[in-house]
C-alpha positions as CSV (number, residue, x, y, z in Angstrom):
1,F,0.0,0.0,0.0
2,L,2.9,2.3,0.7
3,S,4.1,1.9,-2.9
4,V,0.9,3.9,-4.0
5,S,1.8,7.6,-4.2
6,V,-0.3,10.7,-3.9
7,A,1.8,12.6,-6.4
8,G,-0.9,12.2,-9.0
9,L,-3.5,13.8,-6.7
10,Y,-1.2,16.7,-6.0
11,K,-0.7,17.2,-9.8
12,I,-4.5,17.3,-10.4
13,V,-5.0,19.9,-7.7
14,T,-2.1,22.1,-9.2
15,M,-3.4,21.9,-12.7
16,T,-6.9,22.8,-11.5
17,K,-5.5,25.9,-9.9
18,L,-3.4,26.9,-12.8
19,Y,-5.9,26.2,-15.7
20,P,-9.5,26.6,-14.7
21,K,-12.3,25.6,-17.1
22,K,-13.4,28.1,-19.8
23,T,-17.1,27.6,-19.1
24,E,-16.8,29.1,-15.7
25,E,-17.0,32.9,-15.3
26,K,-13.8,34.9,-15.2
27,R,-13.1,36.2,-11.8
28,V,-11.0,39.2,-11.0
29,V,-8.3,38.4,-8.5
30,N,-5.7,40.6,-7.0
31,S,-2.0,40.0,-7.3
32,E,-1.8,37.9,-4.1
33,E,-4.5,35.4,-5.4
34,E,-2.6,34.9,-8.7
35,A,0.5,33.8,-6.9
36,F,1.7,30.2,-7.3
37,V,0.5,27.5,-4.8
38,E,2.8,26.9,-1.9
39,P,4.9,23.8,-2.8
40,I,5.2,20.8,-0.5
41,S,8.4,20.6,1.6
42,A,11.4,19.0,0.0
43,D,11.8,16.3,2.6
44,V,8.8,14.3,1.2
45,S,9.7,11.7,-1.4
46,F,7.1,10.2,-3.8
47,A,7.4,6.6,-5.0
48,S,5.2,7.2,-8.1
49,N,4.2,10.0,-10.4
50,H,0.5,9.0,-10.9
51,F,-2.5,8.8,-8.7
52,P,-4.0,5.3,-8.1
53,S,-7.5,4.4,-9.5
54,Y,-9.5,4.5,-6.2
55,K,-13.3,4.9,-6.1
56,L,-15.1,6.4,-3.1
57,G,-18.3,4.9,-1.7
58,P,-20.7,6.1,0.9
59,D,-19.0,7.8,3.9
60,D,-15.9,8.3,1.9
61,Q,-15.0,4.5,1.9
62,I,-12.7,3.1,-0.8
63,V,-14.6,0.5,-2.9
64,D,-12.1,-0.8,-5.4
65,E,-8.7,-1.5,-4.0
66,P,-5.6,-2.0,-6.2
67,E,-4.4,-5.5,-6.7
68,E,-1.6,-6.4,-4.2
69,D,1.7,-7.6,-5.3
70,Q,1.5,-11.4,-5.1
71,K,5.1,-12.1,-5.6
72,A,6.1,-12.0,-1.9
73,P,3.8,-14.0,0.6
74,S,2.6,-12.4,3.8
75,V,4.1,-13.0,7.2
76,K,1.1,-15.1,8.3
77,D,1.5,-17.4,5.3
78,V,5.2,-17.8,6.0
79,V,4.5,-18.7,9.7
80,D,1.8,-21.2,8.7
81,K,4.0,-22.8,6.1
82,E,7.0,-23.1,8.5
83,T,4.8,-24.5,11.2
84,G,3.3,-27.1,8.9
85,D,6.7,-28.2,7.6
86,L,8.0,-28.6,11.2
87,S,5.0,-30.7,12.1
88,D,5.4,-33.0,9.1
89,Q,9.1,-33.4,9.6
90,H,9.2,-33.8,13.4
91,K,9.0,-37.6,13.3
92,Q,11.7,-37.9,10.6
93,L,14.3,-35.6,12.2
94,S,16.8,-36.6,14.8
95,V,17.4,-34.5,17.9
96,R,20.4,-32.8,16.4
97,D,18.7,-32.0,13.1
98,L,15.7,-30.7,15.0
99,A,18.0,-28.4,17.0
100,C,19.6,-27.1,13.7
101,K,16.1,-26.5,12.2
102,F,15.0,-24.5,15.2
103,D,18.1,-22.4,15.0
104,K,17.4,-21.6,11.3
105,N,13.8,-20.8,12.0
106,L,14.9,-18.6,14.9
107,A,17.2,-16.6,12.5
108,A,14.3,-16.3,10.0
109,A,12.0,-15.0,12.7
110,S,14.6,-12.4,13.7
111,K,14.9,-11.3,10.1
112,L,11.1,-10.9,9.9
113,V,11.2,-8.8,13.1
114,D,13.7,-6.5,11.5
115,E,11.6,-6.2,8.3
116,A,8.6,-5.4,10.5
117,K,10.6,-2.5,12.1
118,L,11.4,-1.2,8.6
119,N,7.7,-1.3,7.7
120,E,7.0,0.7,10.7
121,V,9.4,3.5,9.6
122,T,7.8,3.4,6.0
123,S,4.3,3.6,7.5
124,L,5.3,6.6,9.6
125,E,6.7,8.3,6.5
126,G,3.4,7.7,4.7
127,H,1.4,9.4,7.5
128,V,3.8,12.3,7.3
129,M,3.2,12.6,3.5
130,L,-0.5,12.4,3.8
131,K,-0.6,15.0,6.6
132,K,1.4,17.4,4.5
133,L,-0.7,16.7,1.4
134,R,-3.9,17.4,3.3
135,D,-2.5,20.6,4.6
136,A,-1.6,21.7,1.1
137,L,-5.1,20.8,-0.2
138,E,-6.7,22.8,2.7
139,T,-4.6,25.8,1.6
140,V,-5.7,25.3,-2.0
141,R,-9.4,24.9,-1.0
142,G,-9.3,28.3,0.8
143,R,-8.4,29.9,-2.5
144,M,-10.8,28.1,-4.8
145,D,-14.5,28.4,-5.5
146,G,-17.1,26.8,-7.6
147,R,-16.4,23.5,-9.3
148,N,-12.6,23.6,-8.6
149,R,-13.4,23.9,-4.9
150,E,-15.6,20.8,-5.0
151,E,-12.8,18.8,-6.7
152,V,-10.3,20.0,-4.1
153,E,-12.7,18.8,-1.3
154,K,-13.1,15.5,-3.1
155,A,-9.3,15.2,-3.2
156,I,-9.2,15.9,0.5
157,S,-11.8,13.2,1.2
158,M,-9.7,10.7,-0.8
159,V,-6.6,11.7,1.2
160,E,-8.5,11.1,4.4
161,A,-9.7,7.7,3.1
162,L,-6.1,6.8,2.3
163,A,-5.1,7.7,5.9
164,V,-7.8,5.4,7.2
165,K,-6.7,2.6,5.0
166,L,-3.1,3.2,6.1
167,T,-4.2,3.0,9.7
168,Q,-6.0,-0.3,9.0
169,N,-2.9,-1.7,7.3
170,E,-0.8,-0.6,10.4
171,G,-3.2,-2.6,12.6
172,E,-2.6,-5.7,10.5
173,L,1.1,-5.0,10.6
174,I,1.1,-4.8,14.4
175,Q,-0.8,-8.1,14.5
176,D,1.7,-9.7,12.2
177,K,4.5,-8.3,14.3
178,F,3.0,-9.7,17.4
179,E,2.7,-13.1,15.8
180,V,6.3,-12.9,14.5
181,K,7.5,-12.1,18.1
182,K,5.5,-14.9,19.5
183,L,6.9,-17.3,16.9
184,A,10.4,-16.1,17.6
185,S,10.0,-16.7,21.3
186,F,8.5,-20.1,20.7
187,L,11.4,-21.0,18.3
188,K,14.0,-19.7,20.8
189,K,12.5,-21.9,23.6
190,A,12.3,-24.8,21.3
191,S,15.9,-24.3,20.3
192,E,17.0,-24.3,23.9
193,D,14.9,-27.4,24.6
194,A,16.5,-29.1,21.6
195,K,20.0,-28.3,22.9
196,K,19.0,-29.7,26.3
197,L,17.8,-32.9,24.6
198,V,21.0,-33.1,22.6
199,N,23.1,-32.8,25.8
200,Q,20.9,-35.3,27.6
201,E,21.1,-37.8,24.8
202,K,24.8,-37.3,24.7
203,S,25.1,-38.0,28.5
204,F,22.9,-41.1,28.1
205,A,25.0,-42.3,25.3
206,C,28.2,-41.8,27.4
207,A,26.6,-43.7,30.3
208,E,25.6,-46.6,28.1
209,I,29.1,-46.7,26.6
210,D,30.6,-46.8,30.1
211,S,28.2,-49.5,31.2
212,A,29.0,-51.5,28.1
213,R,32.7,-51.1,28.8
214,A,32.2,-52.3,32.4
215,L,30.2,-55.2,31.1
216,V,32.9,-56.2,28.7
217,M,35.5,-56.0,31.5
218,R,33.3,-58.2,33.7
219,L,32.8,-60.7,30.9
220,G,36.5,-60.8,30.4
221,G,37.1,-61.6,34.0
222,T,34.4,-64.2,34.0
223,F,35.9,-65.8,30.9
224,Q,39.3,-65.9,32.6
225,E,37.8,-67.5,35.7
226,Q,36.1,-70.1,33.5
227,E,39.4,-70.8,31.8
228,L,41.0,-71.3,35.2
229,C,38.2,-73.5,36.4
230,S,38.3,-75.5,33.3
231,K,42.0,-75.9,33.7
232,A,41.6,-77.0,37.3
233,S,38.8,-79.4,36.3
234,R,41.1,-80.9,33.7
235,D,43.8,-81.4,36.3
236,Q,41.2,-83.1,38.6
237,G,39.6,-85.0,35.7
238,P,39.6,-88.5,37.2
239,N,38.1,-87.4,40.5
240,V,35.4,-85.4,38.8
241,E,34.5,-88.3,36.5
242,K,34.3,-90.6,39.5
243,L,32.0,-88.1,41.3
244,V,29.8,-87.8,38.2
245,E,29.5,-91.6,38.0
246,E,28.5,-91.8,41.7
247,V,25.9,-89.0,41.3
248,Q,24.4,-90.7,38.2
249,E,24.3,-94.0,40.1
250,A,22.5,-92.3,43.0
251,R,20.0,-90.8,40.7
252,R,19.4,-94.1,39.0
253,I,18.8,-95.8,42.4
254,K,16.4,-93.0,43.4
255,Q,14.5,-93.3,40.2
256,M,14.1,-97.0,40.6
257,H,12.3,-96.6,44.0
258,K,9.0,-95.0,44.4
259,P,8.7,-91.5,45.9
260,T,6.8,-92.9,49.0
261,K,9.7,-95.3,49.7
262,V,12.3,-92.6,49.4
263,L,10.3,-90.4,51.8
264,G,9.9,-93.3,54.3
265,M,13.7,-93.9,54.1
266,Q,14.3,-90.2,54.8
267,H,12.1,-90.4,57.9
268,E,13.9,-93.6,59.1
269,L,17.3,-91.8,58.6
270,Y,16.0,-88.9,60.6
271,D,14.9,-91.2,63.5
272,L,18.2,-93.0,63.4
273,K,20.1,-89.7,63.6
274,S,18.0,-88.6,66.6
275,Q,18.7,-91.9,68.4
276,I,22.5,-91.6,67.6
277,R,22.6,-88.1,69.1
278,E,20.8,-89.2,72.3
279,K,23.2,-92.2,72.7
280,S,26.2,-89.9,72.0
281,A,25.0,-87.5,74.7
282,Y,24.4,-90.3,77.1
283,S,27.9,-91.8,76.3
284,V,29.6,-88.4,76.9
285,K,27.8,-88.1,80.2
286,I,29.0,-91.6,81.3
287,Q,32.5,-90.8,80.2
288,R,32.5,-87.6,82.2
289,E,31.3,-89.5,85.3
290,I,34.0,-92.1,84.8
291,A,36.6,-89.3,84.4
292,I,35.4,-87.6,87.6
293,I,35.6,-90.9,89.5
294,K,39.1,-91.6,88.1
295,R,40.2,-88.0,89.0
296,A,38.8,-88.4,92.5
297,E,40.7,-91.7,92.9
298,G,43.9,-90.1,91.4
299,S,43.6,-86.9,93.5
300,K,44.1,-89.0,96.6
301,S,47.6,-89.9,95.4
302,C,48.3,-86.7,93.4
303,P,49.8,-83.9,95.6
304,Y,48.8,-81.1,93.2
305,V,45.5,-79.4,92.5
306,L,44.3,-77.3,89.4
307,D,42.4,-74.2,90.5
308,G,40.5,-71.6,88.3
309,A,37.3,-71.4,86.3
310,Q,37.4,-73.7,83.3
311,S,36.3,-71.1,80.7
312,L,37.7,-68.5,78.3
313,G,38.9,-65.4,80.1
314,S,39.9,-67.2,83.3
315,C,43.3,-68.3,84.5
316,L,44.3,-71.9,85.4
317,R,46.8,-72.2,88.3
318,I,48.6,-75.3,89.7
319,R,49.1,-75.4,93.4
320,A,50.5,-78.0,95.8
321,S,48.1,-79.7,98.3
322,P,48.4,-78.5,101.9
323,D,49.8,-81.9,102.9
324,N,52.6,-81.7,100.4
325,G,55.4,-79.3,101.3
326,V,56.9,-79.2,97.7
327,D,57.6,-75.8,96.2
328,I,55.7,-75.6,92.9
329,S,58.3,-73.1,91.5
330,K,61.0,-75.8,91.6
331,C,59.0,-78.3,89.6
332,S,59.1,-78.8,85.8
333,I,55.7,-78.1,84.2
334,Q,54.3,-78.6,80.7
335,W,50.8,-77.8,79.6
336,Y,48.8,-79.8,77.0
337,R,45.6,-79.5,75.0
338,A,43.5,-82.5,73.8
339,A,40.1,-83.2,72.2
340,S,39.3,-85.5,75.2
341,E,41.1,-87.1,78.1
342,S,41.7,-90.3,76.2
343,S,42.8,-88.7,72.9
344,R,46.2,-87.7,71.7
345,R,47.6,-84.7,73.5
346,E,49.3,-81.6,71.9
347,A,52.0,-79.8,73.8
348,I,51.5,-76.0,74.2
349,S,54.9,-74.6,73.4
350,G,56.2,-72.0,75.9
351,A,53.6,-73.0,78.5
352,N,56.0,-74.0,81.3
353,W,54.8,-72.0,84.2
354,S,52.3,-72.9,87.0
355,V,49.8,-70.4,85.5
356,Y,48.1,-70.7,82.1
357,A,45.4,-68.5,80.6
358,P,43.3,-70.4,78.0
359,E,42.9,-68.6,74.6
360,P,40.1,-69.0,71.9
361,F,42.0,-71.9,70.3
362,D,41.5,-73.9,73.5
363,V,37.6,-73.6,73.5
364,G,36.1,-77.1,73.3
365,R,39.3,-78.9,74.4
366,V,40.6,-80.4,77.6
367,I,43.6,-78.8,79.2
368,Q,46.2,-80.9,81.0
369,A,49.5,-80.3,82.8
370,D,52.3,-82.6,83.6
371,I,54.3,-81.9,86.8
372,L,57.8,-83.4,87.2
373,S,58.9,-83.3,90.8
374,N,61.7,-85.3,92.4
375,G,61.8,-87.8,89.6
376,Q,58.0,-88.4,89.8
377,K,55.5,-87.3,87.2
378,F,52.0,-86.2,88.1
379,T,49.1,-85.0,85.8
380,V,46.3,-82.6,86.5
381,T,43.3,-82.2,84.1
382,T,40.3,-79.9,83.8
383,D,36.9,-81.5,84.6
384,G,35.8,-80.9,81.0
385,P,36.4,-78.9,77.8
386,I,37.0,-75.2,78.1
387,N,33.8,-73.2,77.6
388,T,33.6,-70.0,75.6
389,A,33.1,-66.6,77.2
390,S,29.6,-65.0,77.3
391,G,29.2,-62.1,74.8
392,L,32.3,-62.9,72.8
393,Q,30.6,-64.0,69.6
394,S,28.3,-61.0,69.5
395,R,31.3,-58.7,70.1
396,V,33.2,-60.3,67.2
397,E,30.3,-60.1,64.8
398,S,29.8,-56.4,65.5
399,L,33.5,-55.7,64.8
400,L,33.5,-57.7,61.6
401,R,31.3,-55.1,60.0
402,K,34.2,-52.6,60.2
403,S,37.3,-52.5,58.1
404,N,39.6,-51.9,61.2
405,S,39.2,-52.6,64.9
406,E,41.2,-50.6,67.5
407,F,42.2,-51.8,71.0
408,T,44.0,-49.9,73.8
409,V,47.1,-51.8,74.9
410,V,50.3,-51.4,77.0
411,I,53.6,-52.8,75.8
412,S,54.9,-55.0,78.6
413,Q,57.8,-56.6,76.8
414,M,59.6,-55.9,73.5
415,N,62.0,-58.4,71.9
416,G,62.0,-60.4,75.2
417,Q,63.0,-57.4,77.4
418,D,60.7,-55.7,79.9
419,H,59.4,-52.4,78.5
420,A,57.6,-49.6,80.4
421,S,55.4,-47.5,78.0
422,R,52.2,-45.5,77.8
423,S,49.0,-46.7,76.2
424,H,49.1,-47.6,72.5
425,V,46.5,-48.4,69.9
426,F,46.6,-52.0,68.6
427,T,44.7,-52.0,65.2
428,V,43.6,-55.3,63.7
429,G,42.7,-54.8,60.0
430,K,41.7,-57.1,57.1
431,A,45.1,-57.0,55.5
432,R,47.5,-56.1,58.3
433,I,48.1,-55.3,62.0
434,K,49.5,-52.0,63.3
435,L,50.7,-50.8,66.7
436,S,50.8,-47.0,67.0
437,R,50.6,-44.1,69.4
438,G,49.0,-41.0,68.0
439,W,50.7,-40.2,64.7
440,I,53.7,-42.4,65.5
441,T,53.6,-46.0,64.1
442,K,55.5,-48.4,66.4
443,A,55.1,-51.5,64.3
444,R,53.1,-52.5,61.2
445,E,53.1,-55.7,59.2
446,I,50.8,-57.5,56.8
447,Y,49.7,-61.1,57.4
448,S,52.4,-63.6,56.5
449,T,53.6,-67.0,57.5
450,S,56.3,-65.5,59.7
451,M,53.8,-63.7,61.9
452,Q,52.7,-65.4,65.2
453,L,49.8,-64.4,67.4
454,C,48.5,-66.2,70.6
455,G,47.8,-65.8,74.2
456,V,50.7,-65.3,76.5
457,R,52.3,-68.5,77.7
458,G,55.2,-67.3,79.8
459,N,55.4,-65.3,83.0
460,A,53.2,-62.2,83.0
461,N,51.5,-60.0,85.5
462,A,48.0,-60.6,84.0
463,P,48.1,-63.7,81.7
464,A,44.4,-63.6,80.9
465,K,44.8,-60.0,79.5
466,A,48.2,-60.5,77.8
467,L,48.9,-61.3,74.1
468,F,52.1,-62.5,72.3
469,W,52.7,-61.0,68.9
470,Q,55.6,-61.7,66.6
471,L,55.8,-59.5,63.4
472,R,58.8,-61.4,62.0
473,K,61.7,-63.3,63.3
474,G,63.6,-61.2,65.9
475,S,60.7,-58.7,66.4
476,T,58.3,-59.6,69.2
477,F,55.9,-57.8,71.5
478,L,54.0,-58.7,74.7
479,L,50.9,-56.6,74.9
480,T,48.5,-56.2,77.8
481,F,44.8,-55.3,77.0
482,E,42.3,-53.5,79.2
483,S,40.1,-56.6,79.7
484,E,40.1,-60.3,79.1
485,Q,37.3,-60.0,76.5
486,E,39.2,-57.4,74.4
487,R,42.3,-59.7,74.3
488,N,40.2,-62.7,73.1
489,V,38.3,-60.6,70.6
490,A,41.6,-59.3,69.1
491,I,42.9,-62.9,68.7
492,V,39.7,-64.1,67.0
493,L,39.6,-61.2,64.6
494,A,43.2,-61.4,63.7
495,R,43.0,-65.2,63.0
496,K,39.8,-64.6,60.9
497,Y,41.4,-62.0,58.7
498,A,44.6,-64.0,58.4
499,D,42.6,-67.0,57.3
500,D,41.0,-64.9,54.6
501,C,44.5,-64.1,53.4
502,N,45.4,-67.9,53.4
503,V,47.6,-67.4,56.5
504,T,47.3,-69.4,59.8
505,L,48.1,-67.4,63.0
506,V,49.3,-69.7,65.8
507,G,51.8,-69.6,68.6
508,P,55.5,-70.6,68.6
509,D,56.1,-74.1,67.4
510,D,52.4,-74.9,67.0
């Protein structure tokens, strides 16, 4: 609409002023009226030199509008077309392509916004031209009369109609501008969402790659284990084949019998096991009674007595009977442990004193001591197996949940020499044992075959609280704990962790 100029209208008005019709009466005008019409200011530029073919209807409304240029589509058509294309291609585009498409559409929307701003400036210039033209026509109308005056008034009404049309087009332009801004904001948000989706898919892909790599590593480890197992099975081929034959034979025998007979045999076996347990308990009871009787008969002739509770955490002590005046310190003593009184005994190396504190390894076993005095040999025995201490198992289970367990100890001896020291921390870990005080490490060693750990077997102030620890040959410690339970718990934990490392912790010469 802005391409239509009002220069033609201005030309008609000027020609009407300069060359009035001959049919009209001649009028006498003074020199001022014959002057030339005031020209329009030079800052107005006209895009065309002819007046458009408009027709005015009732109330000065334009009836026939000029045909618009159909070469360039409107903003609304562009928006609808782009929206339809995006909807059709949404399912075919990947996340990255969709993000690129949104970026291109965002640039196009920004370009449309810039064009809308230029159209605003052009529309403003059109209003300025129409205003100046109307002022010029008003000036001309004041100097005309008759038919020329009517033509000028008609031209003024056409200019006003053009102004109204221009205002209407501005309204449509504002609406298009609003839609363009809305589309631009939508495309900007969609572009940001697309970038987020790209980053999210990238992170998901990286996570899947890492998980796949970890799975490959695990599969590789599994294959190696299977190869090792297959190699071990090949080494033990004859034994495995024999076991397979035995299992197949057992299955064949089970299939030959009816299920009811198998169930009856299982019940019979259960009854037989119950009877065997009852008879075993009765036999153990009889054996204990016989041992007590034998011990009572032997005590009449044995001048030595074994004192102390026969449980873990206590201390067994040999003393001479009141009738015998022999000094026990001058006798030769050797302690033994055995599964029962009649079974083979095992000498406890280093246990050569009249006092012995049982350790966790002695639980469930009978403790005996041979006393050699004046060429005669006497034997004292506990009434039964050594019992475990109450609360020891629960304490061990609670500490097994930790990676390291710490105990407060005092160093009584170091490398066989008496040693006076302050309290230290004895740390029992899953891979090593450490003795430290604050930031200073006194000793630290991993579990090995040269390491030894057991209850004290020599002379000590508190045997039930003392522990013997050898890191390696030539490096030994005698540690005293705060209580008997702490000492036994430390021994059990250390032996459990050492066993996990394929190392057996025992005492000297065990």
